[in-house]
MIMARVO-875038 format. One record per residue: x, y, z of N, C-alpha, C in turn; residue number from 1; residue in three letters. Coordinates in nm, 3 decimals. Each point is the difference from the previous one (the first is absolute). Example, Ala and Ser with C-alpha at 12.3 -4.5 7.8 and 13.67 -1.06 7.14 Angstrom:
{{1.319 -0.569 0.780} {-0.089 0.119 0.000} {0.090 0.120 0.000} 1 'ALA'}
{{-0.035 0.105 -0.072} {0.082 0.119 0.006} {-0.077 0.109 0.073} 2 'SER'}
# end
This chain:
{{4.418 4.108 -3.525} {0.018 0.093 0.110} {-0.113 0.103 -0.007} 1 'UNK'}
{{-0.067 0.022 0.113} {-0.113 0.091 0.000} {0.030 0.135 0.063} 2 'UNK'}
{{0.126 0.026 0.031} {0.038 0.131 0.052} {0.137 0.039 -0.053} 3 'UNK'}
{{0.023 0.131 -0.002} {0.127 0.051 -0.050} {0.114 -0.040 0.093} 4 'UNK'}
{{0.117 -0.027 -0.055} {0.114 -0.037 0.084} {0.050 0.120 0.080} 5 'UNK'}
{{0.040 -0.026 0.124} {0.057 0.104 0.084} {0.150 0.014 -0.024} 6 'UNK'}
{{0.064 -0.107 -0.047} {0.144 -0.003 -0.026} {0.027 -0.077 -0.129} 7 'UNK'}
{{0.113 0.028 -0.061} {0.047 -0.077 -0.114} {0.152 0.002 0.003} 8 'UNK'}
{{0.060 -0.089 -0.076} {0.146 -0.012 -0.003} {0.054 0.051 -0.132} 9 'UNK'}
{{0.106 0.076 0.007} {0.073 0.046 -0.118} {0.136 -0.069 0.003} 10 'UNK'}
{{0.030 -0.072 -0.107} {0.126 -0.074 -0.010} {0.087 0.064 -0.108} 11 'UNK'}
{{0.124 0.038 0.032} {0.085 0.059 -0.103} {0.027 -0.100 -0.114} 12 'UNK'}
{{0.012 0.054 -0.122} {0.030 -0.083 -0.116} {0.079 0.082 -0.102} 13 'UNK'}
{{0.025 -0.058 -0.114} {0.078 0.067 -0.104} {-0.087 0.065 -0.107} 14 'UNK'}
{{-0.131 0.015 0.028} {-0.091 0.055 -0.101} {-0.051 0.138 0.046} 15 'UNK'}
{{-0.116 0.008 0.062} {-0.055 0.128 0.045} {0.026 0.030 0.148} 16 'UNK'}
{{0.062 -0.093 0.073} {0.018 0.019 0.144} {0.148 -0.020 0.038} 17 'UNK'}
{{0.089 0.084 -0.052} {0.141 -0.020 0.034} {0.036 0.044 0.142} 18 'UNK'}
{{-0.079 0.091 0.057} {0.035 0.054 0.131} {-0.116 -0.010 0.099} 19 'UNK'}
{{0.002 -0.104 0.079} {-0.094 -0.016 0.111} {0.078 -0.068 0.112} 20 'UNK'}
{{-0.024 0.047 0.122} {0.073 -0.060 0.111} {-0.012 0.080 0.128} 21 'UNK'}
{{0.105 -0.010 0.081} {0.003 0.065 0.131} {0.117 0.098 0.006} 22 'UNK'}
{{-0.032 0.125 0.039} {0.100 0.105 0.014} {0.075 -0.017 0.132} 23 'UNK'}
{{0.109 0.073 0.012} {0.083 -0.008 0.121} {-0.080 0.032 0.126} 24 'UNK'}
{{-0.097 0.091 -0.010} {-0.079 0.039 0.118} {-0.115 -0.096 0.030} 25 'UNK'}
{{-0.009 -0.111 -0.077} {-0.103 -0.101 0.024} {-0.127 0.018 -0.082} 26 'UNK'}
{{-0.012 0.116 -0.068} {-0.119 0.020 -0.083} {0.006 -0.087 -0.125} 27 'UNK'}
{{-0.117 -0.039 -0.048} {-0.014 -0.074 -0.125} {-0.007 0.100 -0.114} 28 'UNK'}
{{0.053 -0.037 -0.118} {-0.002 0.094 -0.111} {-0.024 -0.069 -0.133} 29 'UNK'}
{{-0.051 0.078 -0.094} {-0.012 -0.036 -0.140} {0.038 0.125 -0.078} 30 'UNK'}
{{0.092 -0.015 -0.097} {0.046 0.112 -0.081} {-0.018 -0.034 -0.146} 31 'UNK'}
{{-0.058 0.094 -0.076} {-0.020 -0.022 -0.143} {0.027 0.127 -0.078} 32 'UNK'}
{{0.058 -0.017 -0.119} {0.013 0.112 -0.094} {-0.088 -0.024 -0.122} 33 'UNK'}
{{-0.101 -0.087 0.016} {-0.090 -0.032 -0.110} {-0.141 0.056 0.019} 34 'UNK'}
{{-0.022 0.077 0.103} {-0.133 0.056 0.024} {-0.031 0.105 -0.106} 35 'UNK'}
{{-0.125 0.002 -0.048} {-0.034 0.095 -0.106} {-0.149 0.028 -0.004} 36 'UNK'}
{{-0.033 0.115 -0.056} {-0.137 0.032 -0.039} {0.008 0.049 -0.144} 37 'UNK'}
{{-0.110 0.040 -0.061} {0.007 0.034 -0.144} {0.105 0.104 -0.038} 38 'UNK'}
{{0.032 0.093 0.089} {0.094 0.104 -0.040} {0.133 0.001 0.071} 39 'UNK'}
{{0.017 -0.084 0.101} {0.121 0.011 0.082} {0.050 -0.137 0.044} 40 'UNK'}
{{0.124 0.001 0.047} {0.060 -0.118 0.063} {0.048 0.043 0.137} 41 'UNK'}
{{0.018 -0.100 0.088} {0.037 0.030 0.138} {0.095 -0.106 0.054} 42 'UNK'}
{{0.085 0.044 0.090} {0.076 -0.091 0.085} {-0.069 0.008 0.135} 43 'UNK'}
{{-0.046 -0.115 0.049} {-0.072 -0.002 0.126} {0.062 -0.095 0.099} 44 'UNK'}
{{0.019 0.048 0.121} {0.047 -0.082 0.111} {-0.114 -0.012 0.099} 45 'UNK'}
{{-0.054 -0.121 0.013} {-0.110 -0.027 0.092} {0.060 -0.060 0.126} 46 'UNK'}
{{-0.037 0.055 0.114} {0.055 -0.045 0.128} {-0.110 -0.039 0.097} 47 'UNK'}
{{0.021 -0.113 0.066} {-0.088 -0.049 0.105} {0.082 -0.010 0.129} 48 'UNK'}
{{-0.065 0.015 0.113} {0.066 -0.021 0.128} {0.042 -0.147 0.009} 49 'UNK'}
{{0.082 -0.032 0.097} {0.051 -0.137 0.014} {-0.113 -0.102 0.012} 50 'UNK'}
{{-0.115 0.042 0.054} {-0.113 -0.093 0.015} {-0.084 -0.012 -0.127} 51 'UNK'}
{{0.039 0.069 -0.109} {-0.070 -0.011 -0.128} {-0.113 0.099 -0.020} 52 'UNK'}
{{-0.019 0.092 0.095} {-0.101 0.104 -0.018} {0.062 0.117 -0.076} 53 'UNK'}
{{-0.082 0.066 -0.082} {0.048 0.107 -0.086} {0.066 0.111 0.081} 54 'UNK'}
{{0.113 0.051 -0.053} {0.071 0.109 0.064} {0.000 0.124 -0.090} 55 'UNK'}
{{0.065 -0.009 -0.116} {0.007 0.116 -0.089} {0.034 -0.041 -0.142} 56 'UNK'}
{{-0.023 0.092 -0.093} {0.041 -0.019 -0.138} {0.080 0.123 -0.041} 57 'UNK'}
{{0.110 -0.024 -0.070} {0.084 0.108 -0.052} {-0.001 -0.011 -0.151} 58 'UNK'}
{{-0.037 0.108 -0.066} {-0.021 -0.004 -0.145} {0.080 0.109 -0.068} 59 'UNK'}
{{0.061 -0.034 -0.112} {0.067 0.097 -0.087} {-0.055 -0.016 -0.141} 60 'UNK'}
{{-0.046 0.109 -0.056} {-0.046 -0.001 -0.139} {0.122 0.005 -0.091} 61 'UNK'}
{{0.003 -0.086 -0.101} {0.112 -0.008 -0.093} {-0.055 -0.009 -0.142} 62 'UNK'}
{{0.087 0.013 -0.097} {-0.041 -0.012 -0.140} {-0.033 -0.146 -0.032} 63 'UNK'}
{{-0.106 -0.021 -0.073} {-0.036 -0.135 -0.045} {0.097 -0.039 -0.110} 64 'UNK'}
{{0.046 -0.124 0.002} {0.095 -0.049 -0.100} {-0.059 0.012 -0.140} 65 'UNK'}
{{0.080 0.048 -0.091} {-0.044 0.016 -0.139} {-0.030 -0.136 -0.061} 66 'UNK'}
{{-0.103 -0.005 -0.082} {-0.032 -0.122 -0.074} {-0.087 -0.100 0.072} 67 'UNK'}
{{-0.033 0.025 0.126} {-0.089 -0.093 0.070} {-0.143 0.023 -0.046} 68 'UNK'}
{{-0.070 -0.106 -0.039} {-0.140 0.017 -0.038} {-0.084 0.045 0.119} 69 'UNK'}
{{-0.107 0.076 -0.025} {-0.088 0.038 0.111} {-0.051 -0.125 0.071} 70 'UNK'}
{{-0.005 0.005 0.130} {-0.051 -0.113 0.076} {0.103 -0.108 0.029} 71 'UNK'}
{{0.122 0.016 -0.045} {0.103 -0.101 0.026} {0.101 0.053 0.101} 72 'UNK'}
{{0.028 -0.082 0.100} {0.101 0.035 0.100} {0.139 -0.021 -0.058} 73 'UNK'}
{{0.091 0.081 0.047} {0.140 -0.015 -0.039} {0.083 0.092 0.085} 74 'UNK'}
{{0.124 -0.033 0.014} {0.091 0.081 0.081} {0.006 0.142 -0.054} 75 'UNK'}
{{-0.006 0.095 0.091} {0.013 0.141 -0.039} {0.146 0.036 -0.027} 76 'UNK'}
{{0.093 -0.090 0.030} {0.141 0.028 -0.023} {0.058 0.100 0.099} 77 'UNK'}
{{-0.063 0.010 0.117} {0.045 0.095 0.103} {0.092 -0.070 0.098} 78 'UNK'}
{{0.106 -0.060 -0.052} {0.089 -0.082 0.082} {0.061 0.075 0.118} 79 'UNK'}
{{0.038 0.126 -0.019} {0.060 0.077 0.109} {-0.101 0.024 0.111} 80 'UNK'}
{{-0.124 0.028 -0.037} {-0.106 0.021 0.099} {-0.032 -0.130 0.075} 81 'UNK'}
{{-0.005 -0.110 -0.072} {-0.023 -0.131 0.065} {0.113 -0.028 0.098} 82 'UNK'}
{{0.124 0.025 -0.040} {0.114 -0.023 0.089} {-0.008 0.090 0.124} 83 'UNK'}
{{-0.044 0.124 -0.019} {-0.012 0.092 0.114} {-0.109 -0.048 0.096} 84 'UNK'}
{{-0.112 -0.048 -0.054} {-0.108 -0.051 0.085} {0.047 -0.125 0.075} 85 'UNK'}
{{0.072 -0.086 -0.066} {0.052 -0.119 0.067} {0.098 0.039 0.112} 86 'UNK'}
{{0.081 0.102 -0.026} {0.096 0.045 0.102} {-0.072 0.053 0.124} 87 'UNK'}
{{-0.118 0.058 -0.018} {-0.079 0.049 0.113} {-0.039 -0.113 0.096} 88 'UNK'}
{{-0.004 -0.122 -0.051} {-0.042 -0.115 0.080} {0.110 -0.051 0.093} 89 'UNK'}
{{0.123 0.047 -0.019} {0.112 -0.054 0.078} {0.030 -0.141 -0.048} 90 'UNK'}
{{0.052 -0.081 0.089} {0.024 -0.141 -0.034} {-0.137 -0.067 -0.011} 91 'UNK'}
{{-0.031 -0.052 -0.116} {-0.130 -0.064 -0.021} {0.018 -0.142 -0.046} 92 'UNK'}
{{-0.106 -0.078 0.016} {-0.001 -0.140 -0.043} {-0.115 -0.019 -0.097} 93 'UNK'}
{{0.029 -0.052 -0.120} {-0.106 -0.035 -0.093} {-0.057 -0.133 0.046} 94 'UNK'}
{{-0.131 0.001 0.031} {-0.066 -0.120 0.051} {-0.150 0.018 -0.011} 95 'UNK'}
{{-0.075 -0.110 0.007} {-0.146 0.013 0.000} {-0.046 0.083 0.120} 96 'UNK'}
{{-0.103 0.081 -0.024} {-0.058 0.081 0.107} {-0.151 -0.024 0.003} 97 'UNK'}
{{-0.056 -0.003 0.118} {-0.145 -0.011 0.015} {-0.050 0.134 0.052} 98 'UNK'}
{{-0.088 0.064 -0.078} {-0.042 0.136 0.027} {-0.150 0.018 -0.027} 99 'UNK'}
{{-0.053 0.113 0.047} {-0.140 0.031 -0.026} {-0.011 0.085 -0.126} 100 'UNK'}
{{-0.111 -0.017 -0.074} {-0.025 0.091 -0.113} {-0.023 0.142 0.053} 101 'UNK'}
{{0.026 0.100 -0.082} {-0.023 0.139 0.038} {-0.012 0.084 -0.125} 102 'UNK'}
{{-0.054 0.119 0.014} {0.007 0.102 -0.105} {0.034 0.132 0.066} 103 'UNK'}
{{0.071 0.083 -0.075} {0.034 0.135 0.044} {-0.003 0.091 -0.122} 104 'UNK'}
{{-0.054 0.119 0.017} {-0.004 0.098 -0.108} {0.125 0.087 0.008} 105 'UNK'}
{{0.067 0.014 -0.114} {0.117 0.087 -0.010} {-0.019 0.083 -0.127} 106 'UNK'}
{{-0.016 0.129 0.016} {-0.017 0.086 -0.117} {-0.121 -0.036 -0.084} 107 'UNK'}
{{-0.105 -0.049 0.064} {-0.121 -0.037 -0.072} {0.004 -0.137 -0.066} 108 'UNK'}
{{0.106 -0.077 0.023} {0.016 -0.133 -0.058} {-0.005 -0.103 0.113} 109 'UNK'}
{{-0.074 -0.108 -0.021} {-0.008 -0.107 0.100} {0.119 -0.094 -0.015} 110 'UNK'}
{{0.070 -0.021 0.111} {0.112 -0.093 0.007} {-0.034 -0.108 0.102} 111 'UNK'}
{{0.048 -0.120 -0.023} {-0.017 -0.106 0.099} {-0.044 -0.131 -0.060} 112 'UNK'}
{{-0.061 -0.081 0.085} {-0.049 -0.133 -0.035} {-0.150 0.000 0.027} 113 'UNK'}
{{-0.080 -0.005 -0.106} {-0.144 0.016 0.006} {-0.069 -0.136 -0.005} 114 'UNK'}
{{-0.089 -0.024 0.095} {-0.080 -0.122 0.001} {-0.122 0.023 -0.089} 115 'UNK'}
{{-0.020 -0.089 -0.097} {-0.117 0.007 -0.087} {-0.068 -0.136 -0.002} 116 'UNK'}
{{-0.125 0.002 -0.045} {-0.076 -0.124 -0.011} {-0.070 -0.001 -0.134} 117 'UNK'}
{{0.012 -0.112 -0.072} {-0.068 -0.018 -0.128} {-0.059 -0.139 -0.001} 118 'UNK'}
{{-0.130 -0.008 -0.020} {-0.073 -0.127 -0.005} {0.034 -0.089 0.118} 119 'UNK'}
{{0.007 0.061 0.118} {0.023 -0.075 0.122} {0.144 -0.034 0.031} 120 'UNK'}
{{0.092 0.036 -0.089} {0.141 -0.031 0.023} {0.075 0.129 0.035} 121 'UNK'}
{{0.074 -0.004 0.111} {0.079 0.115 0.043} {0.137 -0.002 -0.066} 122 'UNK'}
{{0.053 0.120 -0.019} {0.139 0.016 -0.044} {0.057 0.123 0.070} 123 'UNK'}
{{0.131 0.008 0.003} {0.069 0.117 0.053} {0.090 0.049 -0.111} 124 'UNK'}
{{-0.026 0.124 -0.046} {0.068 0.057 -0.117} {0.083 0.120 0.039} 125 'UNK'}
{{0.117 0.010 -0.061} {0.085 0.117 0.025} {-0.055 0.120 -0.076} 126 'UNK'}
{{0.014 0.117 0.058} {-0.038 0.125 -0.064} {0.109 0.103 0.024} 127 'UNK'}
{{0.023 0.088 -0.096} {-0.066 0.006 -0.129} {0.063 -0.097 -0.100} 128 'UNK'}
{{-0.075 -0.036 -0.098} {0.047 -0.086 -0.107} {-0.066 -0.135 -0.006} 129 'UNK'}
{{-0.044 -0.053 0.113} {-0.070 -0.127 0.005} {0.072 -0.108 -0.082} 130 'UNK'}
{{0.132 -0.014 0.020} {0.078 -0.098 -0.075} {0.038 -0.123 0.082} 131 'UNK'}
{{-0.039 -0.002 0.126} {0.019 -0.117 0.085} {-0.133 -0.026 0.071} 132 'UNK'}
{{-0.048 -0.123 -0.009} {-0.123 -0.038 0.071} {0.023 -0.133 0.070} 133 'UNK'}
{{-0.015 0.002 0.133} {0.012 -0.123 0.079} {-0.139 -0.057 0.027} 134 'UNK'}
{{-0.007 -0.132 0.012} {-0.124 -0.071 0.026} {0.021 -0.100 0.113} 135 'UNK'}
{{-0.111 -0.053 0.049} {0.006 -0.106 0.101} {0.089 -0.112 -0.053} 136 'UNK'}
{{0.092 -0.054 0.073} {0.007 -0.007 0.145} {0.083 0.111 0.065} 137 'UNK'}
{{0.029 0.110 -0.072} {0.068 0.117 0.055} {0.143 -0.028 0.046} 138 'UNK'}
{{0.065 -0.101 -0.059} {0.134 -0.039 0.042} {0.111 0.070 -0.080} 139 'UNK'}
{{-0.038 0.080 -0.099} {0.098 0.077 -0.076} {0.081 -0.080 -0.098} 140 'UNK'}
{{-0.030 -0.127 -0.017} {0.081 -0.084 -0.089} {-0.039 0.016 -0.147} 141 'UNK'}
{{-0.112 0.061 -0.024} {-0.042 0.025 -0.139} {-0.090 0.121 -0.004} 142 'UNK'}
{{0.007 0.073 -0.110} {-0.089 0.115 -0.019} {-0.027 0.015 -0.148} 143 'UNK'}
{{-0.109 0.066 -0.030} {-0.033 0.030 -0.139} {0.055 0.138 -0.034} 144 'UNK'}
{{0.032 0.017 -0.129} {0.048 0.129 -0.046} {-0.091 0.052 -0.108} 145 'UNK'}
# end
């Protein structure tokens, strides 16, 4: 592929992508409590309009789980906050979503799905934390961690 992808698919799973799908209002969403940078952890709700274009990101800074090695993703243990964010979605369906990459700055931290290129190969990486990386064919069926 000689150009960056305009869209990619996120498929819910039992590993790093437990919450991806369509909210009651038709928007696409991805929710994670594994986002992190060197000093903090975050619960992030990424929202796209029904057509897959970026809409908004909602971020809450939380305590990083004790015992996690630097650079390793893991649940922040913010179950009540995750439940509250899910409740904001109304009736939702966990399902594959096709969306555009985006970045948004919140409190000086970049959140979103960043397109990068290394030695001619594109990837789309989650930020902050860079613990999920999708590659061509962009179908969401596999990712690197």
